[in-house]
Backbone atoms as SQL, in Angstrom:
CREATE TABLE atoms (id INTEGER PRIMARY KEY, chain TEXT, resi INTEGER, resn TEXT, atom TEXT, x REAL, y REAL, z REAL);
INSERT INTO atoms VALUES
  (1, 'A', 1, 'MET', 'N', 35.170, -78.120, 30.154),
  (2, 'A', 1, 'MET', 'CA', 36.107, -77.142, 29.632),
  (3, 'A', 1, 'MET', 'C', 36.800, -77.754, 28.418),
  (4, 'A', 2, 'ASP', 'N', 36.720, -77.086, 27.283),
  (5, 'A', 2, 'ASP', 'CA', 37.379, -77.613, 26.093),
  (6, 'A', 2, 'ASP', 'C', 38.840, -77.168, 26.053),
  (7, 'A', 3, 'GLU', 'N', 39.563, -77.613, 25.028),
  (8, 'A', 3, 'GLU', 'CA', 41.005, -77.337, 24.973),
  (9, 'A', 3, 'GLU', 'C', 41.327, -75.849, 24.857),
  (10, 'A', 4, 'CYS', 'N', 40.496, -75.091, 24.166),
  (11, 'A', 4, 'CYS', 'CA', 40.738, -73.640, 24.057),
  (12, 'A', 4, 'CYS', 'C', 40.492, -72.941, 25.384),
  (13, 'A', 5, 'GLN', 'N', 39.442, -73.324, 26.064),
  (14, 'A', 5, 'GLN', 'CA', 39.158, -72.733, 27.378),
  (15, 'A', 5, 'GLN', 'C', 40.269, -73.063, 28.366),
  (16, 'A', 6, 'LEU', 'N', 40.768, -74.288, 28.294),
  (17, 'A', 6, 'LEU', 'CA', 41.860, -74.696, 29.176),
  (18, 'A', 6, 'LEU', 'C', 43.106, -73.864, 28.908),
  (19, 'A', 7, 'THR', 'N', 43.427, -73.646, 27.645),
  (20, 'A', 7, 'THR', 'CA', 44.591, -72.841, 27.281),
  (21, 'A', 7, 'THR', 'C', 44.449, -71.413, 27.787),
  (22, 'A', 8, 'ILE', 'N', 43.283, -70.840, 27.621),
  (23, 'A', 8, 'ILE', 'CA', 43.039, -69.465, 28.099),
  (24, 'A', 8, 'ILE', 'C', 43.142, -69.407, 29.619),
  (25, 'A', 9, 'PHE', 'N', 42.580, -70.404, 30.296),
  (26, 'A', 9, 'PHE', 'CA', 42.648, -70.444, 31.760),
  (27, 'A', 9, 'PHE', 'C', 44.086, -70.503, 32.242),
  (28, 'A', 10, 'VAL', 'N', 44.883, -71.382, 31.650),
  (29, 'A', 10, 'VAL', 'CA', 46.276, -71.543, 32.080),
  (30, 'A', 10, 'VAL', 'C', 47.070, -70.263, 31.813),
  (31, 'A', 11, 'SER', 'N', 46.850, -69.643, 30.668),
  (32, 'A', 11, 'SER', 'CA', 47.548, -68.383, 30.351),
  (33, 'A', 11, 'SER', 'C', 47.159, -67.274, 31.317),
  (34, 'A', 12, 'THR', 'N', 45.878, -67.197, 31.629),
  (35, 'A', 12, 'THR', 'CA', 45.407, -66.190, 32.582),
  (36, 'A', 12, 'THR', 'C', 46.001, -66.430, 33.962),
  (37, 'A', 13, 'LEU', 'N', 46.049, -67.673, 34.365),
  (38, 'A', 13, 'LEU', 'CA', 46.643, -68.016, 35.658),
  (39, 'A', 13, 'LEU', 'C', 48.123, -67.630, 35.690),
  (40, 'A', 14, 'ALA', 'N', 48.843, -67.914, 34.624),
  (41, 'A', 14, 'ALA', 'CA', 50.264, -67.568, 34.564),
  (42, 'A', 14, 'ALA', 'C', 50.466, -66.065, 34.672),
  (43, 'A', 15, 'CYS', 'N', 49.667, -65.301, 33.957),
  (44, 'A', 15, 'CYS', 'CA', 49.785, -63.839, 34.017),
  (45, 'A', 15, 'CYS', 'C', 49.451, -63.308, 35.401),
  (46, 'A', 16, 'THR', 'N', 48.431, -63.858, 36.019),
  (47, 'A', 16, 'THR', 'CA', 48.039, -63.431, 37.364),
  (48, 'A', 16, 'THR', 'C', 49.150, -63.735, 38.366),
  (49, 'A', 17, 'LEU', 'N', 49.714, -64.928, 38.285),
  (50, 'A', 17, 'LEU', 'CA', 50.812, -65.287, 39.186),
  (51, 'A', 17, 'LEU', 'C', 52.024, -64.397, 38.957),
  (52, 'A', 18, 'ALA', 'N', 52.304, -64.083, 37.698),
  (53, 'A', 18, 'ALA', 'CA', 53.460, -63.241, 37.381),
  (54, 'A', 18, 'ALA', 'C', 53.324, -61.852, 37.994),
  (55, 'A', 19, 'LYS', 'N', 52.105, -61.376, 38.119),
  (56, 'A', 19, 'LYS', 'CA', 51.868, -60.057, 38.710),
  (57, 'A', 19, 'LYS', 'C', 51.975, -60.086, 40.236),
  (58, 'A', 20, 'CYS', 'N', 51.740, -61.256, 40.832),
  (59, 'A', 20, 'CYS', 'CA', 51.661, -61.352, 42.292),
  (60, 'A', 20, 'CYS', 'C', 52.945, -61.871, 42.951),
  (61, 'A', 21, 'LEU', 'N', 53.782, -62.567, 42.182),
  (62, 'A', 21, 'LEU', 'CA', 54.953, -63.213, 42.768),
  (63, 'A', 21, 'LEU', 'C', 56.244, -62.526, 42.335),
  (64, 'A', 22, 'THR', 'N', 57.262, -62.676, 43.165),
  (65, 'A', 22, 'THR', 'CA', 58.580, -62.146, 42.809),
  (66, 'A', 22, 'THR', 'C', 59.220, -63.053, 41.762),
  (67, 'A', 23, 'THR', 'N', 60.297, -62.592, 41.183),
  (68, 'A', 23, 'THR', 'CA', 61.032, -63.397, 40.207),
  (69, 'A', 23, 'THR', 'C', 61.506, -64.698, 40.838),
  (70, 'A', 24, 'GLU', 'N', 61.999, -64.617, 42.060),
  (71, 'A', 24, 'GLU', 'CA', 62.482, -65.816, 42.752),
  (72, 'A', 24, 'GLU', 'C', 61.340, -66.802, 43.002),
  (73, 'A', 25, 'GLU', 'N', 60.195, -66.290, 43.418),
  (74, 'A', 25, 'GLU', 'CA', 59.036, -67.151, 43.667),
  (75, 'A', 25, 'GLU', 'C', 58.543, -67.807, 42.371),
  (76, 'A', 26, 'LEU', 'N', 58.531, -67.035, 41.291),
  (77, 'A', 26, 'LEU', 'CA', 58.116, -67.595, 40.000),
  (78, 'A', 26, 'LEU', 'C', 59.086, -68.671, 39.517),
  (79, 'A', 27, 'THR', 'N', 60.366, -68.434, 39.733),
  (80, 'A', 27, 'THR', 'CA', 61.376, -69.420, 39.334),
  (81, 'A', 27, 'THR', 'C', 61.164, -70.728, 40.080),
  (82, 'A', 28, 'LEU', 'N', 60.953, -70.644, 41.372),
  (83, 'A', 28, 'LEU', 'CA', 60.729, -71.845, 42.173),
  (84, 'A', 28, 'LEU', 'C', 59.431, -72.535, 41.790),
  (85, 'A', 29, 'LEU', 'N', 58.368, -71.770, 41.600),
  (86, 'A', 29, 'LEU', 'CA', 57.086, -72.352, 41.209),
  (87, 'A', 29, 'LEU', 'C', 57.194, -73.047, 39.864),
  (88, 'A', 30, 'SER', 'N', 57.857, -72.413, 38.925),
  (89, 'A', 30, 'SER', 'CA', 58.034, -72.999, 37.600),
  (90, 'A', 30, 'SER', 'C', 58.788, -74.323, 37.676),
  (91, 'A', 31, 'ALA', 'N', 59.889, -74.333, 38.402),
  (92, 'A', 31, 'ALA', 'CA', 60.682, -75.563, 38.539),
  (93, 'A', 31, 'ALA', 'C', 59.876, -76.660, 39.234),
  (94, 'A', 32, 'THR', 'N', 59.096, -76.287, 40.226),
  (95, 'A', 32, 'THR', 'CA', 58.275, -77.246, 40.956),
  (96, 'A', 32, 'THR', 'C', 57.202, -77.855, 40.051),
  (97, 'A', 33, 'LEU', 'N', 56.565, -77.013, 39.239),
  (98, 'A', 33, 'LEU', 'CA', 55.524, -77.516, 38.342),
  (99, 'A', 33, 'LEU', 'C', 56.092, -78.387, 37.224),
  (100, 'A', 34, 'VAL', 'N', 57.302, -78.062, 36.774),
  (101, 'A', 34, 'VAL', 'CA', 57.966, -78.922, 35.784),
  (102, 'A', 34, 'VAL', 'C', 58.227, -80.295, 36.397),
  (103, 'A', 35, 'GLN', 'N', 58.726, -80.309, 37.627),
  (104, 'A', 35, 'GLN', 'CA', 58.985, -81.570, 38.307),
  (105, 'A', 35, 'GLN', 'C', 57.693, -82.352, 38.498),
  (106, 'A', 36, 'LEU', 'N', 56.618, -81.681, 38.866),
  (107, 'A', 36, 'LEU', 'CA', 55.322, -82.338, 39.024),
  (108, 'A', 36, 'LEU', 'C', 54.885, -82.974, 37.708),
  (109, 'A', 37, 'GLY', 'N', 54.985, -82.230, 36.616),
  (110, 'A', 37, 'GLY', 'CA', 54.604, -82.753, 35.308),
  (111, 'A', 37, 'GLY', 'C', 55.442, -83.955, 34.909),
  (112, 'A', 38, 'ASP', 'N', 56.737, -83.871, 35.140),
  (113, 'A', 38, 'ASP', 'CA', 57.622, -84.993, 34.816),
  (114, 'A', 38, 'ASP', 'C', 57.309, -86.214, 35.671),
  (115, 'A', 39, 'SER', 'N', 57.032, -85.999, 36.943),
  (116, 'A', 39, 'SER', 'CA', 56.698, -87.117, 37.835),
  (117, 'A', 39, 'SER', 'C', 55.387, -87.776, 37.415),
  (118, 'A', 40, 'LEU', 'N', 54.396, -86.970, 37.052),
  (119, 'A', 40, 'LEU', 'CA', 53.126, -87.536, 36.583),
  (120, 'A', 40, 'LEU', 'C', 53.313, -88.309, 35.286),
  (121, 'A', 41, 'ALA', 'N', 54.139, -87.792, 34.392),
  (122, 'A', 41, 'ALA', 'CA', 54.412, -88.510, 33.134),
  (123, 'A', 41, 'ALA', 'C', 55.086, -89.852, 33.404),
  (124, 'A', 42, 'THR', 'N', 55.997, -89.887, 34.362),
  (125, 'A', 42, 'THR', 'CA', 56.661, -91.139, 34.729),
  (126, 'A', 42, 'THR', 'C', 55.664, -92.134, 35.304),
  (127, 'A', 43, 'ILE', 'N', 54.792, -91.667, 36.180),
  (128, 'A', 43, 'ILE', 'CA', 53.772, -92.534, 36.778),
  (129, 'A', 43, 'ILE', 'C', 52.837, -93.086, 35.707),
  (130, 'A', 44, 'LEU', 'N', 52.390, -92.242, 34.797),
  (131, 'A', 44, 'LEU', 'CA', 51.484, -92.686, 33.732),
  (132, 'A', 44, 'LEU', 'C', 52.157, -93.694, 32.806),
  (133, 'A', 45, 'THR', 'N', 53.426, -93.456, 32.481),
  (134, 'A', 45, 'THR', 'CA', 54.160, -94.396, 31.638),
  (135, 'A', 45, 'THR', 'C', 54.280, -95.750, 32.318),
  (136, 'A', 46, 'LYS', 'N', 54.592, -95.758, 33.590),
  (137, 'A', 46, 'LYS', 'CA', 54.702, -97.008, 34.347),
  (138, 'A', 46, 'LYS', 'C', 53.363, -97.733, 34.381),
  (139, 'A', 47, 'ARG', 'N', 52.281, -97.005, 34.588),
  (140, 'A', 47, 'ARG', 'CA', 50.949, -97.615, 34.580),
  (141, 'A', 47, 'ARG', 'C', 50.647, -98.262, 33.230),
  (142, 'A', 48, 'GLU', 'N', 50.947, -97.521, 32.161),
  (143, 'A', 48, 'GLU', 'CA', 50.681, -98.048, 30.827),
  (144, 'A', 48, 'GLU', 'C', 51.486, -99.307, 30.558),
  (145, 'A', 49, 'LEU', 'N', 52.743, -99.309, 30.970),
  (146, 'A', 49, 'LEU', 'CA', 53.586, -100.490, 30.774),
  (147, 'A', 49, 'LEU', 'C', 53.061, -101.686, 31.565),
  (148, 'A', 50, 'CYS', 'N', 52.613, -101.429, 32.790),
  (149, 'A', 50, 'CYS', 'CA', 52.066, -102.510, 33.608),
  (150, 'A', 50, 'CYS', 'C', 50.771, -103.052, 33.006),
  (151, 'A', 51, 'GLU', 'N', 49.929, -102.153, 32.481),
  (152, 'A', 51, 'GLU', 'CA', 48.677, -102.577, 31.856),
  (153, 'A', 51, 'GLU', 'C', 48.950, -103.392, 30.597),
  (154, 'A', 52, 'GLU', 'N', 49.922, -102.956, 29.788),
  (155, 'A', 52, 'GLU', 'CA', 50.284, -103.696, 28.580),
  (156, 'A', 52, 'GLU', 'C', 50.833, -105.066, 28.932),
  (157, 'A', 53, 'SER', 'N', 51.676, -105.114, 29.946),
  (158, 'A', 53, 'SER', 'CA', 52.268, -106.377, 30.374),
  (159, 'A', 53, 'SER', 'C', 51.197, -107.320, 30.875),
  (160, 'A', 54, 'SER', 'N', 50.253, -106.787, 31.631),
  (161, 'A', 54, 'SER', 'CA', 49.152, -107.595, 32.157),
  (162, 'A', 54, 'SER', 'C', 48.265, -108.118, 31.028),
  (163, 'A', 55, 'ALA', 'N', 47.994, -107.266, 30.050),
  (164, 'A', 55, 'ALA', 'CA', 47.149, -107.675, 28.915),
  (165, 'A', 55, 'ALA', 'C', 47.855, -108.724, 28.073),
  (166, 'A', 56, 'ASN', 'N', 49.163, -108.585, 27.896),
  (167, 'A', 56, 'ASN', 'CA', 49.929, -109.554, 27.100),
  (168, 'A', 56, 'ASN', 'C', 50.033, -110.904, 27.796),
  (169, 'A', 57, 'SER', 'N', 50.092, -110.891, 29.113),
  (170, 'A', 57, 'SER', 'CA', 50.216, -112.155, 29.839),
  (171, 'A', 57, 'SER', 'C', 48.899, -112.936, 29.840),
  (172, 'A', 58, 'LYS', 'N', 47.783, -112.252, 29.577),
  (173, 'A', 58, 'LYS', 'CA', 46.495, -112.925, 29.518),
  (174, 'A', 58, 'LYS', 'C', 46.266, -113.629, 28.179),
  (175, 'A', 59, 'LEU', 'N', 47.083, -113.266, 27.179),
  (176, 'A', 59, 'LEU', 'CA', 46.920, -113.860, 25.845),
  (177, 'A', 59, 'LEU', 'C', 47.438, -115.250, 25.774);
């Protein structure tokens, strides 16, 4: 799946969910997915820092 297909898929999914869920459910889902994204970004940043530190200590 290329970047355009991914964008279309995500937009279609959002529209489908918006039709099926209440405003309250969408609000909770949105907040939950934001938290998931932020948590994954934190994990990836920590991994990158650990990898950089490990690579620097080998020099």
